[in-house]
Each structure stands twice: as C-alpha cells, then as structure tokens.
N, CA, C and O atoms as a GROMACS GRO file, in nm:
protein
  580
    1MET      N    1  -9.272  12.581   6.701
    1MET     CA    2  -9.252  12.664   6.584
    1MET      C    3  -9.140  12.605   6.499
    1MET      O    4  -9.032  12.574   6.551
    2ALA      N    5  -9.163  12.590   6.373
    2ALA     CA    6  -9.062  12.536   6.281
    2ALA      C    7  -8.942  12.630   6.272
    2ALA      O    8  -8.958  12.752   6.278
    3THR      N    9  -8.824  12.573   6.257
    3THR     CA   10  -8.702  12.652   6.243
    3THR      C   11  -8.613  12.595   6.134
    3THR      O   12  -8.625  12.479   6.095
    4VAL      N   13  -8.524  12.680   6.084
    4VAL     CA   14  -8.421  12.640   5.988
    4VAL      C   15  -8.289  12.691   6.043
    4VAL      O   16  -8.277  12.808   6.080
    5ASN      N   17  -8.189  12.603   6.049
    5ASN     CA   18  -8.057  12.639   6.098
    5ASN      C   19  -7.950  12.584   6.005
    5ASN      O   20  -7.978  12.502   5.918
    6THR      N   21  -7.829  12.630   6.024
    6THR     CA   22  -7.715  12.582   5.947
    6THR      C   23  -7.636  12.486   6.035
    6THR      O   24  -7.604  12.518   6.149
    7TYR      N   25  -7.604  12.367   5.981
    7TYR     CA   26  -7.531  12.265   6.055
    7TYR      C   27  -7.393  12.249   5.992
    7TYR      O   28  -7.382  12.223   5.872
    8LEU      N   29  -7.290  12.263   6.073
    8LEU     CA   30  -7.152  12.258   6.026
    8LEU      C   31  -7.081  12.136   6.083
    8LEU      O   32  -7.097  12.104   6.201
    9ASN      N   33  -7.004  12.068   6.000
    9ASN     CA   34  -6.923  11.954   6.045
    9ASN      C   35  -6.776  11.990   6.032
    9ASN      O   36  -6.734  12.056   5.937
   10PHE      N   37  -6.699  11.946   6.130
   10PHE     CA   38  -6.556  11.976   6.134
   10PHE      C   39  -6.478  11.847   6.154
   10PHE      O   40  -6.531  11.749   6.206
   11PRO      N   41  -6.351  11.846   6.113
   11PRO     CA   42  -6.268  11.726   6.125
   11PRO      C   43  -6.198  11.715   6.260
   11PRO      O   44  -6.078  11.688   6.266
   12GLY      N   45  -6.273  11.735   6.370
   12GLY     CA   46  -6.215  11.720   6.502
   12GLY      C   47  -6.191  11.849   6.577
   12GLY      O   48  -6.138  11.845   6.688
   13ASN      N   49  -6.227  11.963   6.520
   13ASN     CA   50  -6.202  12.091   6.589
   13ASN      C   51  -6.330  12.176   6.602
   13ASN      O   52  -6.323  12.298   6.597
   14THR      N   53  -6.444  12.111   6.619
   14THR     CA   54  -6.570  12.183   6.633
   14THR      C   55  -6.568  12.278   6.752
   14THR      O   56  -6.608  12.394   6.739
   15GLU      N   57  -6.523  12.232   6.866
   15GLU     CA   58  -6.524  12.315   6.985
   15GLU      C   59  -6.437  12.439   6.966
   15GLU      O   60  -6.475  12.549   7.006
   16GLU      N   61  -6.322  12.423   6.905
   16GLU     CA   62  -6.234  12.537   6.876
   16GLU      C   63  -6.304  12.635   6.782
   16GLU      O   64  -6.302  12.756   6.805
   17ALA      N   65  -6.366  12.583   6.676
   17ALA     CA   66  -6.436  12.669   6.580
   17ALA      C   67  -6.550  12.745   6.648
   17ALA      O   68  -6.566  12.865   6.626
   18PHE      N   69  -6.629  12.676   6.730
   18PHE     CA   70  -6.743  12.740   6.794
   18PHE      C   71  -6.699  12.841   6.900
   18PHE      O   72  -6.768  12.941   6.922
   19ASN      N   73  -6.588  12.817   6.967
   19ASN     CA   74  -6.536  12.919   7.059
   19ASN      C   75  -6.494  13.044   6.981
   19ASN      O   76  -6.510  13.156   7.030
   20PHE      N   77  -6.439  13.025   6.861
   20PHE     CA   78  -6.408  13.139   6.774
   20PHE      C   79  -6.536  13.213   6.737
   20PHE      O   80  -6.543  13.335   6.750
   21TYR      N   81  -6.639  13.140   6.690
   21TYR     CA   82  -6.765  13.205   6.651
   21TYR      C   83  -6.828  13.276   6.770
   21TYR      O   84  -6.888  13.383   6.754
   22LYS      N   85  -6.816  13.218   6.888
   22LYS     CA   86  -6.868  13.281   7.010
   22LYS      C   87  -6.796  13.414   7.036
   22LYS      O   88  -6.858  13.511   7.078
   23SER      N   89  -6.664  13.417   7.011
   23SER     CA   90  -6.589  13.541   7.030
   23SER      C   91  -6.630  13.648   6.928
   23SER      O   92  -6.623  13.767   6.957
   24VAL      N   93  -6.673  13.605   6.811
   24VAL     CA   94  -6.716  13.699   6.707
   24VAL      C   95  -6.856  13.751   6.734
   24VAL      O   96  -6.880  13.872   6.731
   25PHE      N   97  -6.951  13.659   6.762
   25PHE     CA   98  -7.092  13.695   6.772
   25PHE      C   99  -7.139  13.723   6.915
   25PHE      O  100  -7.243  13.785   6.934
   26GLY      N  101  -7.062  13.677   7.015
   26GLY     CA  102  -7.105  13.691   7.153
   26GLY      C  103  -7.208  13.585   7.187
   26GLY      O  104  -7.227  13.490   7.112
   27GLY      N  105  -7.274  13.603   7.301
   27GLY     CA  106  -7.378  13.509   7.342
   27GLY      C  107  -7.320  13.384   7.406
   27GLY      O  108  -7.200  13.373   7.431
   28ASP      N  109  -7.409  13.291   7.432
   28ASP     CA  110  -7.374  13.165   7.497
   28ASP      C  111  -7.420  13.048   7.413
   28ASP      O  112  -7.514  13.060   7.334
   29PHE      N  113  -7.354  12.936   7.431
   29PHE     CA  114  -7.398  12.814   7.365
   29PHE      C  115  -7.536  12.776   7.417
   29PHE      O  116  -7.569  12.806   7.532
   30ILE      N  117  -7.614  12.711   7.334
   30ILE     CA  118  -7.746  12.664   7.374
   30ILE      C  119  -7.729  12.527   7.437
   30ILE      O  120  -7.689  12.432   7.370
   31GLY      N  121  -7.761  12.518   7.564
   31GLY     CA  122  -7.750  12.390   7.634
   31GLY      C  123  -7.607  12.344   7.651
   31GLY      O  124  -7.513  12.420   7.626
   32GLU      N  125  -7.593  12.221   7.693
   32GLU     CA  126  -7.461  12.161   7.714
   32GLU      C  127  -7.403  12.113   7.581
   32GLU      O  128  -7.477  12.086   7.487
   33ILE      N  129  -7.273  12.103   7.575
   33ILE     CA  130  -7.207  12.043   7.459
   33ILE      C  131  -7.222  11.892   7.472
   33ILE      O  132  -7.179  11.834   7.572
   34SER      N  133  -7.282  11.828   7.372
   34SER     CA  134  -7.295  11.681   7.371
   34SER      C  135  -7.169  11.623   7.308
   34SER      O  136  -7.121  11.671   7.205
   35ARG      N  137  -7.117  11.521   7.371
   35ARG     CA  138  -6.996  11.456   7.322
   35ARG      C  139  -7.028  11.314   7.278
   35ARG      O  140  -7.126  11.254   7.323
   36PHE      N  141  -6.944  11.259   7.189
   36PHE     CA  142  -6.968  11.124   7.140
   36PHE      C  143  -6.967  11.022   7.254
   36PHE      O  144  -7.033  10.919   7.244
   37GLY      N  145  -6.894  11.050   7.360
   37GLY     CA  146  -6.894  10.960   7.476
   37GLY      C  147  -7.027  10.956   7.547
   37GLY      O  148  -7.052  10.863   7.625
   38ASP      N  149  -7.115  11.055   7.523
   38ASP     CA  150  -7.248  11.058   7.583
   38ASP      C  151  -7.346  10.966   7.509
   38ASP      O  152  -7.454  10.935   7.560
   39MET      N  153  -7.309  10.924   7.390
   39MET     CA  154  -7.397  10.844   7.304
   39MET      C  155  -7.397  10.698   7.350
   39MET      O  156  -7.291  10.644   7.381
   40PRO      N  157  -7.515  10.635   7.354
   40PRO     CA  158  -7.516  10.492   7.386
   40PRO      C  159  -7.448  10.412   7.274
   40PRO      O  160  -7.448  10.457   7.159
   41PRO      N  161  -7.391  10.297   7.306
   41PRO     CA  162  -7.326  10.216   7.202
   41PRO      C  163  -7.423  10.187   7.087
   41PRO      O  164  -7.541  10.160   7.111
   42GLN      N  165  -7.373  10.192   6.964
   42GLN     CA  166  -7.454  10.169   6.846
   42GLN      C  167  -7.424  10.031   6.790
   42GLN      O  168  -7.308   9.994   6.772
   43GLU      N  169  -7.529   9.955   6.763
   43GLU     CA  170  -7.514   9.820   6.709
   43GLU      C  171  -7.438   9.825   6.577
   43GLU      O  172  -7.468   9.906   6.489
   44GLY      N  173  -7.340   9.738   6.564
   44GLY     CA  174  -7.264   9.728   6.441
   44GLY      C  175  -7.149   9.827   6.429
   44GLY      O  176  -7.074   9.823   6.332
   45MET      N  177  -7.134   9.916   6.527
   45MET     CA  178  -7.025  10.014   6.523
   45MET      C  179  -6.910   9.965   6.610
   45MET      O  180  -6.933   9.907   6.716
   46PRO      N  181  -6.785   9.989   6.566
   46PRO     CA  182  -6.671   9.948   6.648
   46PRO      C  183  -6.665  10.030   6.778
   46PRO      O  184  -6.722  10.139   6.785
   47PRO      N  185  -6.597   9.978   6.879
   47PRO     CA  186  -6.581  10.054   7.003
   47PRO      C  187  -6.514  10.190   6.974
   47PRO      O  188  -6.431  10.201   6.884
   48MET      N  189  -6.551  10.291   7.050
   48MET     CA  190  -6.499  10.425   7.029
   48MET      C  191  -6.378  10.448   7.119
   48MET      O  192  -6.378  10.410   7.236
   49SER      N  193  -6.276  10.511   7.064
   49SER     CA  194  -6.155  10.541   7.142
   49SER      C  195  -6.186  10.650   7.244
   49SER      O  196  -6.282  10.726   7.229
   50GLU      N  197  -6.104  10.657   7.347
   50GLU     CA  198  -6.120  10.762   7.449
   50GLU      C  199  -6.107  10.900   7.387
   50GLU      O  200  -6.176  10.994   7.428
   51GLU      N  201  -6.019  10.914   7.288
   51GLU     CA  202  -6.000  11.042   7.219
   51GLU      C  203  -6.129  11.084   7.147
   51GLU      O  204  -6.170  11.199   7.155
   52HIS      N  205  -6.192  10.989   7.076
   52HIS     CA  206  -6.315  11.019   7.003
   52HIS      C  207  -6.431  11.048   7.097
   52HIS      O  208  -6.518  11.128   7.063
   53LYS      N  209  -6.435  10.984   7.213
   53LYS     CA  210  -6.543  11.008   7.309
   53LYS      C  211  -6.546  11.154   7.354
   53LYS      O  212  -6.652  11.204   7.394
   54LYS      N  213  -6.433  11.223   7.349
   54LYS     CA  214  -6.425  11.363   7.394
   54LYS      C  215  -6.468  11.462   7.285
   54LYS      O  216  -6.491  11.579   7.313
   55LEU      N  217  -6.479  11.415   7.162
   55LEU     CA  218  -6.515  11.504   7.050
   55LEU      C  219  -6.662  11.543   7.057
   55LEU      O  220  -6.742  11.477   7.123
   56VAL      N  221  -6.696  11.650   6.986
   56VAL     CA  222  -6.830  11.709   6.991
   56VAL      C  223  -6.926  11.633   6.901
   56VAL      O  224  -6.902  11.617   6.781
   57MET      N  225  -7.036  11.586   6.960
   57MET     CA  226  -7.143  11.524   6.884
   57MET      C  227  -7.244  11.630   6.841
   57MET      O  228  -7.302  11.621   6.732
   58HIS      N  229  -7.266  11.732   6.926
   58HIS     CA  230  -7.359  11.841   6.891
   58HIS      C  231  -7.336  11.960   6.983
   58HIS      O  232  -7.317  11.947   7.104
   59MET      N  233  -7.337  12.078   6.921
   59MET     CA  234  -7.339  12.203   6.997
   59MET      C  235  -7.407  12.308   6.911
   59MET      O  236  -7.416  12.294   6.790
   60ALA      N  237  -7.454  12.414   6.976
   60ALA     CA  238  -7.530  12.516   6.904
   60ALA      C  239  -7.500  12.654   6.961
   60ALA      O  240  -7.476  12.670   7.081
   61LEU      N  241  -7.501  12.755   6.872
   61LEU     CA  242  -7.474  12.893   6.909
   61LEU      C  243  -7.563  12.987   6.829
   61LEU      O  244  -7.560  12.984   6.706
   62PRO      N  245  -7.643  13.071   6.896
   62PRO     CA  246  -7.718  13.172   6.822
   62PRO      C  247  -7.622  13.277   6.767
   62PRO      O  248  -7.528  13.318   6.835
   63ILE      N  249  -7.647  13.321   6.643
   63ILE     CA  250  -7.560  13.424   6.586
   63ILE      C  251  -7.641  13.552   6.563
   63ILE      O  252  -7.652  13.632   6.655
   64LEU      N  253  -7.697  13.574   6.446
   64LEU     CA  254  -7.772  13.697   6.417
   64LEU      C  255  -7.917  13.667   6.383
   64LEU      O  256  -7.947  13.563   6.324
   65GLY      N  257  -8.006  13.756   6.420
   65GLY     CA  258  -8.145  13.749   6.376
   65GLY      C  259  -8.216  13.620   6.412
   65GLY      O  260  -8.305  13.577   6.338
   66GLY      N  261  -8.179  13.558   6.523
   66GLY     CA  262  -8.243  13.434   6.564
   66GLY      C  263  -8.188  13.311   6.495
   66GLY      O  264  -8.231  13.199   6.523
   67HIS      N  265  -8.091  13.329   6.404
   67HIS     CA  266  -8.032  13.214   6.335
   67HIS      C  267  -7.934  13.144   6.428
   67HIS      O  268  -7.861  13.208   6.504
   68VAL      N  269  -7.934  13.011   6.422
   68VAL     CA  270  -7.847  12.930   6.506
   68VAL      C  271  -7.757  12.846   6.417
   68VAL      O  272  -7.803  12.783   6.322
   69ILE      N  273  -7.628  12.847   6.449
   69ILE     CA  274  -7.538  12.753   6.385
   69ILE      C  275  -7.521  12.635   6.481
   69ILE      O  276  -7.510  12.653   6.603
   70MET      N  277  -7.518  12.517   6.425
   70MET     CA  278  -7.500  12.394   6.502
   70MET      C  279  -7.381  12.321   6.443
   70MET      O  280  -7.345  12.343   6.327
   71GLY      N  281  -7.319  12.234   6.522
   71GLY     CA  282  -7.204  12.166   6.468
   71GLY      C  283  -7.168  12.038   6.538
   71GLY      O  284  -7.212  12.011   6.650
   72SER      N  285  -7.085  11.959   6.470
   72SER     CA  286  -7.032  11.836   6.527
   72SER      C  287  -6.901  11.800   6.458
   72SER      O  288  -6.869  11.849   6.350
   73ASP      N  289  -6.826  11.711   6.524
   73ASP     CA  290  -6.704  11.657   6.466
   73ASP      C  291  -6.741  11.535   6.382
   73ASP      O  292  -6.822  11.453   6.424
   74GLY      N  293  -6.682  11.523   6.264
   74GLY     CA  294  -6.703  11.407   6.179
   74GLY      C  295  -6.603  11.299   6.214
   74GLY      O  296  -6.482  11.323   6.216
   75LEU      N  297  -6.653  11.180   6.243
   75LEU     CA  298  -6.565  11.068   6.280
   75LEU      C  299  -6.556  10.971   6.163
   75LEU      O  300  -6.656  10.911   6.123
   76GLU      N  301  -6.437  10.954   6.110
   76GLU     CA  302  -6.418  10.859   6.000
   76GLU      C  303  -6.452  10.717   6.044
   76GLU      O  304  -6.496  10.636   5.962
   77THR      N  305  -6.434  10.685   6.173
   77THR     CA  306  -6.467  10.552   6.222
   77THR      C  307  -6.618  10.526   6.217
   77THR      O  308  -6.662  10.411   6.225
   78MET      N  309  -6.697  10.633   6.203
   78MET     CA  310  -6.842  10.620   6.191
   78MET      C  311  -6.887  10.651   6.048
   78MET      O  312  -7.004  10.678   6.023
   79GLY      N  313  -6.791  10.646   5.953
   79GLY     CA  314  -6.825  10.667   5.813
   79GLY      C  315  -6.840  10.811   5.772
   79GLY      O  316  -6.896  10.839   5.666
   80GLN      N  317  -6.791  10.904   5.853
   80GLN     CA  318  -6.803  11.046   5.823
   80GLN      C  319  -6.665  11.103   5.787
   80GLN      O  320  -6.578  11.112   5.874
   81LYS      N  321  -6.646  11.139   5.664
   81LYS     CA  322  -6.521  11.202   5.622
   81LYS      C  323  -6.553  11.346   5.585
   81LYS      O  324  -6.624  11.371   5.488
   82VAL      N  325  -6.501  11.439   5.663
   82VAL     CA  326  -6.529  11.581   5.643
   82VAL      C  327  -6.433  11.639   5.540
   82VAL      O  328  -6.311  11.631   5.556
   83ASN      N  329  -6.489  11.696   5.436
   83ASN     CA  330  -6.414  11.766   5.332
   83ASN      C  331  -6.483  11.897   5.304
   83ASN      O  332  -6.605  11.907   5.320
   84PRO      N  333  -6.409  12.001   5.263
   84PRO     CA  334  -6.478  12.123   5.220
   84PRO      C  335  -6.579  12.086   5.112
   84PRO      O  336  -6.546  12.019   5.014
   85GLY      N  337  -6.701  12.132   5.131
   85GLY     CA  338  -6.808  12.102   5.036
   85GLY      C  339  -6.908  12.002   5.091
   85GLY      O  340  -7.025  12.004   5.050
   86ASN      N  341  -6.866  11.913   5.182
   86ASN     CA  342  -6.962  11.821   5.241
   86ASN      C  343  -6.984  11.851   5.389
   86ASN      O  344  -7.043  11.771   5.461
   87ASN      N  345  -6.937  11.966   5.433
   87ASN     CA  346  -6.941  11.996   5.576
   87ASN      C  347  -7.050  12.095   5.617
   87ASN      O  348  -7.049  12.143   5.730
   88VAL      N  349  -7.144  12.125   5.528
   88VAL     CA  350  -7.253  12.217   5.560
   88VAL      C  351  -7.386  12.150   5.524
   88VAL      O  352  -7.401  12.096   5.415
   89HIS      N  353  -7.481  12.156   5.616
   89HIS     CA  354  -7.616  12.103   5.595
   89HIS      C  355  -7.717  12.212   5.628
   89HIS      O  356  -7.691  12.300   5.709
   90ILE      N  357  -7.832  12.205   5.564
   90ILE     CA  358  -7.946  12.286   5.607
   90ILE      C  359  -8.025  12.196   5.701
   90ILE      O  360  -8.067  12.087   5.663
   91SER      N  361  -8.046  12.243   5.823
   91SER     CA  362  -8.113  12.165   5.926
   91SER      C  363  -8.254  12.218   5.946
   91SER      O  364  -8.273  12.333   5.985
   92LEU      N  365  -8.353  12.134   5.919
   92LEU     CA  366  -8.494  12.172   5.934
   92LEU      C  367  -8.552  12.108   6.059
   92LEU      O  368  -8.527  11.990   6.086
   93ALA      N  369  -8.629  12.184   6.134
   93ALA     CA  370  -8.702  12.133   6.250
   93ALA      C  371  -8.850  12.160   6.227
   93ALA      O  372  -8.903  12.259   6.278
   94PRO      N  373  -8.918  12.074   6.152
   94PRO     CA  374  -9.061  12.095   6.124
   94PRO      C  375  -9.147  12.085   6.249
   94PRO      O  376  -9.101  12.043   6.355
   95ASP      N  377  -9.275  12.126   6.233
   95ASP     CA  378  -9.370  12.129   6.345
   95ASP      C  379  -9.433  11.994   6.376
   95ASP      O  380  -9.493  11.979   6.482
   96SER      N  381  -9.421  11.897   6.287
   96SER     CA  382  -9.487  11.768   6.311
   96SER      C  383  -9.407  11.654   6.248
   96SER      O  384  -9.325  11.674   6.159
   97ARG      N  385  -9.434  11.535   6.297
   97ARG     CA  386  -9.373  11.414   6.242
   97ARG      C  387  -9.416  11.395   6.097
   97ARG      O  388  -9.336  11.355   6.012
   98GLU      N  389  -9.542  11.424   6.068
   98GLU     CA  390  -9.596  11.410   5.933
   98GLU      C  391  -9.527  11.505   5.835
   98GLU      O  392  -9.491  11.466   5.724
   99GLU      N  393  -9.508  11.630   5.878
   99GLU     CA  394  -9.441  11.727   5.792
   99GLU      C  395  -9.295  11.689   5.772
   99GLU      O  396  -9.239  11.709   5.664
  100THR      N  397  -9.233  11.634   5.875
  100THR     CA  398  -9.095  11.587   5.864
  100THR      C  399  -9.086  11.477   5.759
  100THR      O  400  -8.997  11.479   5.674
  101THR      N  401  -9.177  11.382   5.764
  101THR     CA  402  -9.179  11.272   5.666
  101THR      C  403  -9.203  11.326   5.526
  101THR      O  404  -9.135  11.285   5.432
  102ARG      N  405  -9.299  11.417   5.510
  102ARG     CA  406  -9.330  11.474   5.378
  102ARG      C  407  -9.209  11.544   5.319
  102ARG      O  408  -9.174  11.521   5.203
  103LEU      N  409  -9.146  11.630   5.398
  103LEU     CA  410  -9.029  11.705   5.350
  103LEU      C  411  -8.914  11.610   5.316
  103LEU      O  412  -8.848  11.625   5.213
  104PHE      N  413  -8.890  11.514   5.405
  104PHE     CA  414  -8.780  11.418   5.382
  104PHE      C  415  -8.801  11.342   5.252
  104PHE      O  416  -8.710  11.331   5.170
  105ASN      N  417  -8.921  11.290   5.232
  105ASN     CA  418  -8.950  11.213   5.111
  105ASN      C  419  -8.934  11.298   4.985
  105ASN      O  420  -8.881  11.252   4.885
  106ALA      N  421  -8.981  11.422   4.991
  106ALA     CA  422  -8.970  11.511   4.874
  106ALA      C  423  -8.825  11.549   4.846
  106ALA      O  424  -8.781  11.546   4.731
  107LEU      N  425  -8.749  11.584   4.951
  107LEU     CA  426  -8.610  11.625   4.932
  107LEU      C  427  -8.521  11.510   4.888
  107LEU      O  428  -8.426  11.531   4.812
  108SER      N  429  -8.549  11.389   4.934
  108SER     CA  430  -8.462  11.276   4.900
  108SER      C  431  -8.497  11.211   4.766
  108SER      O  432  -8.419  11.131   4.715
  109GLU      N  433  -8.612  11.247   4.709
  109GLU     CA  434  -8.650  11.187   4.580
  109GLU      C  435  -8.547  11.225   4.473
  109GLU      O  436  -8.522  11.343   4.448
  110GLY      N  437  -8.488  11.125   4.411
  110GLY     CA  438  -8.386  11.148   4.310
  110GLY      C  439  -8.249  11.177   4.369
  110GLY      O  440  -8.152  11.198   4.296
  111GLY      N  441  -8.240  11.178   4.502
  111GLY     CA  442  -8.113  11.204   4.569
  111GLY      C  443  -8.066  11.079   4.642
  111GLY      O  444  -8.090  10.967   4.598
  112VAL      N  445  -7.999  11.100   4.756
  112VAL     CA  446  -7.942  10.989   4.833
  112VAL      C  447  -7.984  11.005   4.979
  112VAL      O  448  -7.961  11.110   5.039
  113VAL      N  449  -8.042  10.902   5.035
  113VAL     CA  450  -8.073  10.900   5.179
  113VAL      C  451  -7.945  10.863   5.252
  113VAL      O  452  -7.890  10.755   5.230
  114THR      N  453  -7.898  10.951   5.340
  114THR     CA  454  -7.776  10.923   5.415
  114THR      C  455  -7.807  10.864   5.553
  114THR      O  456  -7.725  10.792   5.609
  115MET      N  457  -7.925  10.893   5.606
  115MET     CA  458  -7.975  10.830   5.729
  115MET      C  459  -8.127  10.828   5.720
  115MET      O  460  -8.191  10.933   5.717
  116GLN      N  461  -8.183  10.710   5.717
  116GLN     CA  462  -8.328  10.695   5.706
  116GLN      C  463  -8.397  10.758   5.828
  116GLN      O  464  -8.345  10.751   5.939
  117LEU      N  465  -8.514  10.819   5.806
  117LEU     CA  466  -8.590  10.873   5.919
  117LEU      C  467  -8.616  10.764   6.022
  117LEU      O  468  -8.658  10.653   5.987
  118ALA      N  469  -8.590  10.795   6.148
  118ALA     CA  470  -8.612  10.698   6.256
  118ALA      C  471  -8.616  10.773   6.389
  118ALA      O  472  -8.568  10.886   6.399
  119ASP      N  473  -8.673  10.709   6.489
  119ASP     CA  474  -8.671  10.764   6.624
  119ASP      C  475  -8.531  10.749   6.679
  119ASP      O  476  -8.471  10.641   6.671
  120MET      N  477  -8.478  10.857   6.736
  120MET     CA  478  -8.339  10.858   6.782
  120MET      C  479  -8.331  10.862   6.934
  120MET      O  480  -8.428  10.896   7.002
  121PHE      N  481  -8.214  10.826   6.987
  121PHE     CA  482  -8.194  10.819   7.131
  121PHE      C  483  -8.210  10.953   7.200
  121PHE      O  484  -8.234  10.957   7.320
  122TRP      N  485  -8.198  11.065   7.127
  122TRP     CA  486  -8.215  11.196   7.190
  122TRP      C  487  -8.361  11.239   7.192
  122TRP      O  488  -8.392  11.350   7.235
  123GLY      N  489  -8.451  11.152   7.147
  123GLY     CA  490  -8.594  11.178   7.158
  123GLY      C  491  -8.658  11.235   7.034
  123GLY      O  492  -8.778  11.264   7.035
  124ALA      N  493  -8.583  11.253   6.928
  124ALA     CA  494  -8.636  11.313   6.806
  124ALA      C  495  -8.656  11.208   6.697
  124ALA      O  496  -8.604  11.097   6.705
  125TYR      N  497  -8.732  11.247   6.596
  125TYR     CA  498  -8.751  11.171   6.473
  125TYR      C  499  -8.660  11.239   6.372
  125TYR      O  500  -8.683  11.354   6.336
  126TYR      N  501  -8.555  11.170   6.326
  126TYR     CA  502  -8.446  11.234   6.253
  126TYR      C  503  -8.409  11.154   6.129
  126TYR      O  504  -8.418  11.031   6.128
  127GLY      N  505  -8.368  11.224   6.025
  127GLY     CA  506  -8.311  11.162   5.906
  127GLY      C  507  -8.231  11.265   5.829
  127GLY      O  508  -8.244  11.386   5.852
  128SER      N  509  -8.147  11.218   5.737
  128SER     CA  510  -8.068  11.310   5.655
  128SER      C  511  -8.060  11.257   5.513
  128SER      O  512  -8.072  11.137   5.488
  129CYS      N  513  -8.040  11.350   5.421
  129CYS     CA  514  -8.032  11.313   5.280
  129CYS      C  515  -7.955  11.419   5.202
  129CYS      O  516  -7.931  11.530   5.250
  130VAL      N  517  -7.917  11.382   5.082
  130VAL     CA  518  -7.858  11.475   4.986
  130VAL      C  519  -7.957  11.481   4.871
  130VAL      O  520  -7.991  11.377   4.813
  131ASP      N  521  -8.004  11.600   4.836
  131ASP     CA  522  -8.103  11.610   4.729
  131ASP      C  523  -8.038  11.591   4.592
  131ASP      O  524  -7.916  11.581   4.582
  132LYS      N  525  -8.119  11.588   4.488
  132LYS     CA  526  -8.068  11.560   4.353
  132LYS      C  527  -7.977  11.670   4.300
  132LYS      O  528  -7.915  11.654   4.195
  133PHE      N  529  -7.968  11.782   4.373
  133PHE     CA  530  -7.879  11.891   4.333
  133PHE      C  531  -7.752  11.895   4.417
  133PHE      O  532  -7.669  11.985   4.401
  134GLY      N  533  -7.736  11.797   4.509
  134GLY     CA  534  -7.616  11.789   4.591
  134GLY      C  535  -7.623  11.865   4.722
  134GLY      O  536  -7.522  11.877   4.791
  135ILE      N  537  -7.740  11.919   4.758
  135ILE     CA  538  -7.755  11.992   4.884
  135ILE      C  539  -7.787  11.894   4.996
  135ILE      O  540  -7.872  11.806   4.980
  136GLN      N  541  -7.718  11.908   5.109
  136GLN     CA  542  -7.735  11.819   5.223
  136GLN      C  543  -7.839  11.875   5.319
  136GLN      O  544  -7.837  11.992   5.354
  137TRP      N  545  -7.931  11.788   5.360
  137TRP     CA  546  -8.042  11.825   5.448
  137TRP      C  547  -8.044  11.735   5.570
  137TRP      O  548  -8.015  11.616   5.562
  138MET      N  549  -8.079  11.794   5.685
  138MET     CA  550  -8.105  11.719   5.808
  138MET      C  551  -8.246  11.757   5.851
  138MET      O  552  -8.281  11.875   5.851
  139LEU      N  553  -8.328  11.660   5.888
  139LEU     CA  554  -8.463  11.686   5.935
  139LEU      C  555  -8.476  11.627   6.073
  139LEU      O  556  -8.446  11.510   6.094
  140ASN      N  557  -8.522  11.708   6.169
  140ASN     CA  558  -8.524  11.669   6.309
  140ASN      C  559  -8.654  11.719   6.371
  140ASN      O  560  -8.666  11.838   6.400
  141PHE      N  561  -8.750  11.628   6.392
  141PHE     CA  562  -8.871  11.665   6.463
  141PHE      C  563  -8.857  11.618   6.606
  141PHE      O  564  -8.843  11.499   6.632
  142ASP      N  565  -8.861  11.713   6.698
  142ASP     CA  566  -8.851  11.683   6.841
  142ASP      C  567  -8.982  11.723   6.907
  142ASP      O  568  -9.009  11.842   6.924
  143PRO      N  569  -9.066  11.625   6.944
  143PRO     CA  570  -9.195  11.660   7.002
  143PRO      C  571  -9.186  11.735   7.134
  143PRO      O  572  -9.284  11.796   7.177
  144ALA      N  573  -9.070  11.731   7.199
  144ALA     CA  574  -9.052  11.802   7.327
  144ALA      C  575  -9.027  11.950   7.308
  144ALA      O  576  -9.028  12.026   7.404
  145GLN      N  577  -9.005  11.991   7.182
  145GLN     CA  578  -8.974  12.134   7.160
  145GLN      C  579  -9.087  12.205   7.093
  145GLN      O  580  -9.078  12.325   7.068
   0.00000   0.00000   0.00000
C-alpha cells in the first residue's frame, strides 16, 4: 500500500529530537535505529569519523492517524548542510517501481535532482529531488514492503 510520510533532517541531534517526539506522542520507534556506521563504504566518499558513525542514518516514529515521521542526521562531510527550510521532505513510498519512476520524473521536471533514482543497499529503489517550487521530495519503492 502506498504511503506518504514526513522526513526530517537534523544537524546531529536526530535521536534527541525523536526521543522528545516519542515523549509527546507515545508509541515506539519502527524497527531499529540505523546509524551511518551501518552503511557500507561509499565510492568516492571520505572515510567516516567514529563520531559520525554513531549518528542516525534513519529512524521512524508513528505519530497521529497512521502518519509516520522519519528522520536522519545531515552530515556536511557527505554534502548535507542542514538549515531551517531545507530540513523537511515529503517522503513517498509508491506501490511499484514504475510509479516511482513516473512520479520522480514528473516532480523533478524543471527542478533539481538531488539523488538520481537507483537501487540502494537497503533494498529499495530510491531517489530525491527538489521540485520547481522548492519542495523537497524523497521517493522510495521497497519491493519487500
């Protein structure tokens, strides 16, 4: 089933923020917290410091009405500079690879592709873009879900 969620980026305090949101909304995190140290080395990227390996690569928390907030820490060493205004994305999880491609192509037309659609190490077909109106989108088709 297709879903839409809100994706939040933080400058190194994602876990603290999500523990706060958990105290407000209750419930439990969905799955384990993924950390940057869990990621396989990426070609062309500098080695990651031990401090950065402990930061959050992905976590998720259900809030109200089935809506899920997701989040990660932005690493400047990976080209991510978190500022108010660039720290919120609409995250789409379409039902098919084809629908993911269609939506990505339509949303990125006249905008900026920030990560080209590709098969990712976590098993999904993923890409991100900023549309021509400045809205940030993440598209993630995971055939296992």
